N, C-alpha and C positions, 0 to 999 in steps of 0.2 A: 481778396486773396484767392488764388486757385485752390481747388479742393484737394490737390495732391501734395501740398507743401506743409502738412501739419507737423511732420517730424522736425523740419527746419525751424518752425515757429516755436515748438516746445524747447528745442535746444537754445534758442535765443532767449527765451524767458527763464528757463531753469538750469541751463548748462548741461554738461554730460556727467555720466557716472565717474567716480574716481578711478575705477579699473577699466574704463572704456578702451583705452589704447591696448592694454594687455589682452582684453577679450577679443578685440579686432585682430591682434597678431595671432592668437591661438586659432581663431576661425579661419584665417588665411592659411595657417599651417595645416588645418584639417581638410582643406579643399582637395588636395591631391588624393587623400584617402577616400573622400566621398566620390570623386570622379572615377577612381579605380573600382569602387564597389558598384557604381552604376554600370560601368562598362562590363562587369562580370555577370551582373544579375538581371539586367534588362532583357526582355524578350520581345520578339515580334516587331511591330512597326515602331514602337518606342526605341528599340535597340538600333534600328536603321537610322532613325532621325538623330539619335544621340551620337552615333558613330560619324554621321555626316557633319554634325556640329563640331565635334572634336577634331575632325580632319581639317575643317576650315580654320579652327583656332590654331592648330599646329602650323598650318601654312602661313597664316598671318604672323605668328611668332618668328618663324624662320625668315620671313621677309623683313621684319623689323630688325632682327639681328644682323642680317646682311646689309641693311641700310646703315646701321651704326658702323659696321666695318668699312663700308665704302666711303663714309663721311670723313674718315681719318686718312684717306689716301691722298698723298701730296705728290705734286709733280717734281721733276728734277729742277734744282735751283739754278738760277742764271750764273754762268761762269764769270762773265765780265761784260762790260758795256760794249755793245756792238758799234763798230765804227761807221757802218753804212745804215741806210734806212731799212726798216723791217716791214715786210708786207702786212696788211691788216689781218690776214688769216694766220699769221705766226705770232701775233702779239700775246696770245693767251698761253703760249707753250710753257712759259716759266711760272705762271700763276698756279696756285693749288687747284687740282682737278676735282672740283665738286660737281661736275656735270653728271656723273653717274648717279650720285645720290638724288640729284634733282630729277633726272629722268625716271628713276625708280619711284619717286614720290608721285610724279604725274601719272605713271602707269597704275599705281595703287588707287589713286583717286578715280581714275576712269573705271577700274574694276569695281570699286565700291558703288559708283553711280550705276553701272550695268547690273550689279547684284540686286538693286532695289526692284528691278523689273524682271528678275529671273523667276522661273516657276519650278516646282519640284520635279515635274516630268517634262523635259524640254521638247521631246519629239513624240508626237501622238499620231497614230494612224488615222488617215482621213476616212470618212464613211461615204460610200457612193449612194446615189439616189435609189438604185435598184435594191440595195441592202436596207435602206432606211424606210422605204415605202413599199406597200403591196397594193397592186392594182385590184380594184373591186369593180366588177361589171354590174350595171344596173339596167333596168328596163325590161321590156318584153323579150321573149326568146328570139324573135326575129330581129328586133332593133336594139340589141344590147350595146351599151356604150361603156367604155372604160376610162371615164374622166375622174372617178373618185379614187382616193388613196387612203390606206390605213397605215398609221404610224406604227412601226414594229419595234421602235427603240423607246427607252424611257423619255417621258416628256413632262413639261411643267406648264401649268396654266395658273394664272393669277386668281385671287379670291373673287374678283368681279367678272370672271369669265362666264359668258353665256353662249351656249351652242346655237348655231344657226338652225333653221328648219331642216329636217332630214333631206328634203328634196333639193336644197341648195347647199348642203354641207359638202365641201370637196375633200377636206382633210379630216379624217375621223381619228380622234385620240381616245384609245381604250381607257376605261377607268382604272384597270389593273396596272397600267403603265404610267399613271400620273403620280408624280412625287411632289410633296409639299414641304418635307423636312429632310435635312441631310445630317449625317454624323460627321462633324467637322473636328479635325485634330489641330490643336494649337502647337506649332513646332517648337516654341521656346518653353511654354508651360508644360508640355507633354501631357495634356489632358484632352479628352474627347467629349464633346457635348453635342446634343441634338438641337440644331438651330433651324428656324423657318427660312425657306428660300424666298428671296425678294425678286430675283430675275435671273435670266441666263444671258451671258455674253454671246452675241451672235457670231460665233466662229466654230463651225463643226469640227475643224481639224485640231482645235485646242480647247477642250471643254472647261470653261470657267463659269462659275455660278456666283451670284451675289447673295450673301446670307446676312441675316439680322444678328449683329454681334452686340446688341445693347445689353444683353444679360451678362456678357463677359466683363463688362466694366472697362473696356479699352478706351483710353483717353488720348485725344489728339495733342499736338504740341501747344495749342492755345488753351488747353484745359477743358475742352468740351468732350462729352461722351460720344464715341464713334457709333454710328448707326449701322451702316452697311459696309461690308468688306468683301473682296473677291476671294474665292477659294477654288482650287483646282481639283477636279474629280480624279480619284486614284484607282477606281475599280470598275468592273463591268456591272452596272446596276441590273441589266436584264438577266444576268446569271445569278447574282447574289440576292436579289430582292430588296436591296437597300442601297442607299447612296452614301458613299464614303468620300471625304474630301480633306485636303490640307489647306489651312488658312494661309493666305499670302500676307505676311507681316513685313 
């Protein structure tokens, strides 16, 4: 039995409380008050994330209402049997017009599919090589060569990283700009935790990092505990001195 179905198992063995339905009804009635309180009292990043979540919920609710209205639209009834043959493209004129509701449903499915791959910050400014690296000249005064580069932006190195000998090291990563942990915010739980970084997705124009989420207890559909998830960086670490990110769920 999966580890997250203990409530269903307890209900099958012992049943529900006698006032379960009444308590569920009261809890649903209090939801509006709770949402209003959160909207008024939340501050900072949590307020932005909550407002975005409520905005998406309202849009989905309006789409659902519109779907129900479109589903009841009927076409004009056939007046009488036609005496001549009707072309194929006119056969559906007298039938109920449910095509609008069907097209809306297809559009919503496509939007939900695209939302799984959406990120909190869709457009991120790219970084040029001149901004990312600083040229370091080495050698004697007469024969100086500029083939070494110093990384000027925050960088990540794994736990098994070993520097090459100084003579052969082309890219120099300063210790002060190395980050091993990130402050990751869960968008639905509205909590921020410090998680170790597993890796960086190699795309400089869209900063994504892979973090270890085993401490959060996130479970996959098959019942296994998730290990690594992607998160998008939301701040400028070289200015703030820390790495803030939003988890992609």
